[in-house]
Backbone as a ProteinNet text record, in pm:
[ID]
protein_1_A
[PRIMARY]
XXXXXXXXXXXXXXXXXXXXXXXXXXXXXXXXXXXXXXXXXXXXXXXXXXXXXXXXXXXXXXXXXXXXXXXXXXXXXXXXXXXXXXXXXXXXXXXXXXXXXXXXXXXXXXXXXXXX
[TERTIARY]
-353.3	-278.9	-302.9	-344.5	-326.7	-302.7	-268.8	-268.1	-387.9	-391.4	-506.1	-530.1	-420.9	-340.8	-181.2	-177	-101.2	-74.5	-2.9	-10.1	104.4	80	155.8	128.7	243	284.5	340.9	225.7	181.3	201.7	276.8	330.2	179.7	116.4	-29.4	-136.1	-224.5	-294	-391.7	-445.1	-559.3	-510.1	-378.6	-291.1	-300.9	-246.3	-281.1	-357.6	-493.8	-585	-656.4	-654.5	-621.9	-586.6	-438.1	-361.4	-422	-447.4	-493.5	-619.3	-684.6	-853.1	-831.7	-724.6	-744.4	-647.8	-552.1	-467.5	-545	-624.9	-737.8	-866.9	-893.5	-1048.1	-1171.1	-1097.5	-1240.5	-1212.9	-1318.4	-1335.4	-1266.6	-1210.9	-1184.1	-1339.4	-1331.6	-1387.7	-1417.9	-1309.6	-1318.3	-1233.1	-1251.4	-1186.4	-1226.3	-1040.9	-1029.7	-979.2	-1070.2	-1026.5	-905.2	-795.1	-651.6	-557.5	-609.4	-518	-486.4	-623.2	-633.8	-725.1	-662.4	-818	-782.6	-847.1	-841.7	-955.2	-830.3	-946.3	-928.2	-1039.9	-1086.2	-1073.6	-974.5	-918.1	-985.7	-1103.6	-1163.4	-1079.9	-1023.3	-928.1	-754.5	-743	-672.1	-673.8	-686.1	-693.2	-555.8	-561.6	-444	-503.5	-410.8	-452.1	-307.2	-392	-312	-290.4	-157.6	-102.1	-63.3	-131.5	-53.9	-31.1	107	193.6	190.2	156.2	134.2	33.4	-64.3	-209.6	-200.2	-90.1	-109.4	24.1	62	178.3	317.5	335.1	471	547.1	674.5	706.4	803.2	758.6	797.1	930.9	973.7	1127.8	1105.6	1162	1177.3	1193.9	1317.3	1400.2	1272.6	1154.9	1105.3	987.6	977.2	959.9	1018.7	960.1	1058.5	1077.1	1157.8	1240.9	1160.2	1073.5	1030.2	944.7	904.6	835.2	806.3	741.9	712.6	623.9	522.3	362	347.5	295	264.7	127.4	34.3	-32.5	-65.4	-162	-163.9	-277.7	-222.8	-348.4	-340.1	-447.8	-453	-350.3	-373.9	-349.6	-260.5	-120.3	-39.8	-20.8	8.2	-2.8	-91.3	-228.1	-361.3	-323.3	-268.9	-257.8	-145.5	-72.1	77.4	8	-48.7	-74.1	-185.8	-267.6	-349.5	-290.8	-196.4	-127.6	19.1	52.7	168.9	69.7	-38.7	-118.1	-97.2	-77.1	-87.2	57.9	138.9	274.8	355.5	467.6	646.1	626	659.5	681.3	830.3	852.1	1061.5	1081.9	1053	1054.8	971	961.6	888.6	953.8	956.9	1012.1	959.2	963.9	974.6	1033.7	1058.1	1119.8	1074.7	1065.4	998.5	882.3	810.7	670.3	622.9	720.1	703.1	652.1	609.6	529	530.3	630.2	603.3	632.3	567.6	630.5	649.3	743.6	696.7	724.4	657.8	642.9	638.9	636.1	618.1	482.9	433	306.4	295.6	202.9	207.4	309.6	342	431.6	594.6	625.2	725.7	762.7	646.2	678.5	678	755.5	751.3	633.4	609.8	481.9	499.3	395.9	469.5	350.5	269.6	209.6	283.6	183.4	262.5	144.1	161.1	96.1	100.9	-81.5	-152.9	-191.4
589.4	495.2	556.9	456.3	489.4	390.9	429	354.1	315.6	160.4	113.8	47	-19.5	-112.9	-91.5	-41.4	-149.7	-244.2	-351.1	-478.5	-465	-467.8	-532.2	-677.7	-716.4	-906.4	-900.9	-991.7	-995.5	-1149.5	-1171.2	-1268.2	-1321.5	-1278.9	-1321	-1220.9	-1254.7	-1202.7	-1122.9	-1209.5	-1162.9	-1063.1	-1061	-949.9	-815	-832	-735.5	-661.3	-724.5	-687.7	-623.7	-666.5	-623.9	-461.1	-475.2	-368.5	-253.8	-293.6	-188.7	-121.6	-206	-180.4	-60.2	-87.6	19.5	153.2	115.9	230	336.3	310.8	320.9	381.3	358.2	366.1	320	201.6	118.1	-34	-95.6	-223.5	-259.5	-387.4	-387.2	-411.6	-363.5	-401.2	-499.7	-625.6	-691.6	-824.4	-957.5	-1090.4	-1131.7	-1212	-1324.2	-1424	-1509	-1631.4	-1571	-1621.5	-1609.8	-1593.4	-1533.2	-1500	-1343.3	-1276.3	-1096.5	-1031.9	-932.1	-845.8	-693	-648.3	-484.9	-421.7	-267.3	-186	-65.8	-7.9	58.6	265.7	300.4	458.9	525.4	513.4	594.1	571	664.1	623.5	534.7	438.4	375.7	273.7	115	17.9	-18.8	-90.3	-131.6	-287.6	-366.3	-497.9	-592.1	-679	-737.5	-828.4	-848.5	-1016.5	-1134.1	-1281.5	-1334.3	-1485	-1451.9	-1509.7	-1685.5	-1735.4	-1816.8	-1917.1	-1837	-1911.4	-1969.2	-1868.6	-1886.5	-2039.1	-2048.1	-2169.1	-2095.6	-1999.7	-1924.4	-1949.9	-1946.6	-1924.5	-1768.4	-1756.9	-1608	-1603.4	-1484.3	-1503.3	-1365.5	-1340.3	-1228.9	-1123.4	-1155	-1066.6	-1004.8	-1060	-1022.3	-892.7	-836.9	-734.6	-598.3	-506.8	-404.2	-302	-356.2	-246.9	-247.7	-377.8	-399	-216.4	-161.3	-69.9	80.9	170	278.4	347.5	284.7	381.5	466.2	601.3	724.1	776.4	808.3	854.6	986.9	1082.9	1216	1223	1346.2	1416	1564.1	1633.3	1759.3	1757.6	1714.2	1682.8	1570.5	1574.1	1508.4	1444.6	1565.3	1559.6	1486.7	1465.6	1400.9	1271.7	1271.8	1099.9	1035.9	1081.5	1042.7	986.2	1069.6	1032.5	908.8	895.6	810.2	662.3	662.1	572.4	479.5	562.2	584.8	488.7	466.4	377.7	213.7	210.2	59.3	32.3	145.4	110.3	179	114.4	205.7	298.6	423.8	570.5	560.6	541.9	511.3	689.5	747.3	917.7	997.1	1128.5	1249.3	1352.4	1400	1509.6	1614.6	1748.6	1864.8	1966.3	1983.4	2057.5	2141.4	2268.2	2380.9	2340.8	2355.4	2307.9	2140	2084.8	1935.5	1899	1829.1	1736.1	1616.3	1511.5	1363.3	1248	1167.7	1083.1	949.3	819.1	709	598.5	505.9	344.5	232.3	132.4	19.3	-54.8	-102.3	-226.8	-335	-416.4	-544.4	-605.4	-620.9	-716.6	-650.9	-545.6	-501.1	-380.2	-380.9	-310.9	-140.2	-52.3	99	183.7	293.7	340.2	486.7	630	733.4	782.2	849.6	980.9	1094.7	1228.5	1343.1	1421	1583.1	1677.2	1679.1	1743.4	1733.9	1861.1
-2418	-2316	-2119	-2047.9	-1876.7	-1800.6	-1713.8	-1591.6	-1538.6	-1498.7	-1466.8	-1314.5	-1284.5	-1141.4	-1065.5	-963.8	-904.5	-851.9	-914.2	-831	-735.2	-612.2	-512.7	-429.7	-488.7	-402.5	-271.5	-245.5	-77	-30.3	73.5	135.3	203.7	275.8	351.1	300.6	221.9	151.6	257.4	390.3	442.1	554.6	556.2	676.6	554.8	433	380.7	346.9	331.1	311	455	549.8	664.6	672.3	636.8	600.8	558.1	421.7	349	353.4	399.4	430.7	527.6	622.4	768.2	701.8	593.7	582.7	460.8	386.6	281.5	294.6	444.1	505.2	402.8	364.2	249	236.1	213.4	198.6	38.3	9.9	-96.3	-211.2	-295.4	-463	-511.6	-507.4	-516	-421.3	-440.7	-377.3	-444	-488.4	-583.5	-474.6	-352.6	-266.8	-196.1	-252.3	-170.7	-268.7	-374.4	-494.9	-560.2	-546.3	-522.9	-473.3	-424	-367.7	-406.7	-441.2	-523.2	-528.4	-473.4	-398.8	-504.5	-524.3	-644.8	-558.6	-607.3	-577.1	-667.6	-785.5	-865.8	-998.2	-985.1	-1107.8	-1147.9	-1014.3	-1041.7	-945.6	-940.7	-877.8	-821.8	-708.6	-597	-562.8	-666.8	-648.8	-526.5	-405.4	-367.8	-425.5	-452.1	-573.7	-456.1	-495.6	-410.8	-476.2	-536.7	-638.9	-631.3	-513.7	-468.2	-508.8	-530.5	-566.7	-724.5	-786.2	-908.2	-960	-846.3	-882.4	-873.5	-860.7	-854.5	-689.9	-659.9	-524	-495.8	-366.6	-343.1	-214.9	-226.8	-130.2	-68.2	25.2	93.5	40.3	-31.8	-180.7	-254.4	-256.8	-351.4	-272.3	-157.7	-132.3	-57	-48.2	31.2	-91.5	-202.8	-291.7	-433.1	-456.3	-595.3	-665.4	-570.7	-603.9	-456.3	-530.7	-390.6	-451.8	-402.5	-406.6	-300.6	-429.8	-308.6	-302.2	-218	-172.3	-128.5	-189.1	-176.2	-73.9	-18.7	89.3	125.1	166.5	201.8	342.2	418.4	547.4	623	594.8	630.8	764.1	866.5	1014.5	1068.8	984.7	1053.6	982.5	860.7	830.9	877.8	931.6	1017.5	1163.6	1206.5	1282.2	1298.2	1225.4	1202.5	1164.7	1063.2	994.1	1134.2	1202.9	1325.4	1387.8	1435.4	1534.5	1451.5	1355.9	1298.1	1212.3	1215.4	1072.7	1103.8	1102.2	1133.3	1054.8	1080.4	1031.4	1026.6	873.6	871.1	890.6	840.9	818.7	797.4	813.2	789.3	792.6	644.4	575.4	557.9	545.1	468.8	451.5	335	225.3	147.6	170.1	137.5	136.2	23.4	47.3	29.8	38.3	30.2	138.2	199.6	335	277.4	325.2	334	458.9	454.8	513.9	467.2	514.8	457.5	527.6	547.1	614.1	529	600.8	538.4	574.7	435.5	472.4	517.5	591.1	653	586.4	461.5	400.5	351.3	408.5	386.9	297.4	207.9	114.2	159.6	90.4	110.9	67.3	129.4	72.9	102.7	48.2	93.5	118.5	155.7	185	188	111	68.7	33.7	89.2	44.6	-74.3	-144.2	-281.9	-257.6
[MASK]
++++++++++++++++++++++++++++++++++++++++++++++++++++++++++++++++++++++++++++++++++++++++++++++++++++++++++++++++++++

């Protein structure tokens, strides 16, 4: 068994598409109208999902704390500078050999970038 997807619920799929395209430095590999947008990161896919397109309702409580996605980089400082141009940085911490920062995506979900 292996993890194939991380699905992120979004309120505004176009806004989320723009945010993740900018954050990931790539265009989506699949777009299903206003329902789903997929970014293929080689060994895992990130899907931006609009539940309203399937008839579900959503509320503000559905966002922010329902998951925590972490992305790795060799250069935390350059990513921190790049991401801070379009996202609010919540924290930047260094503990021993760990170096990471946390921020929110366009939909209020928490993300992390850490040193690999």
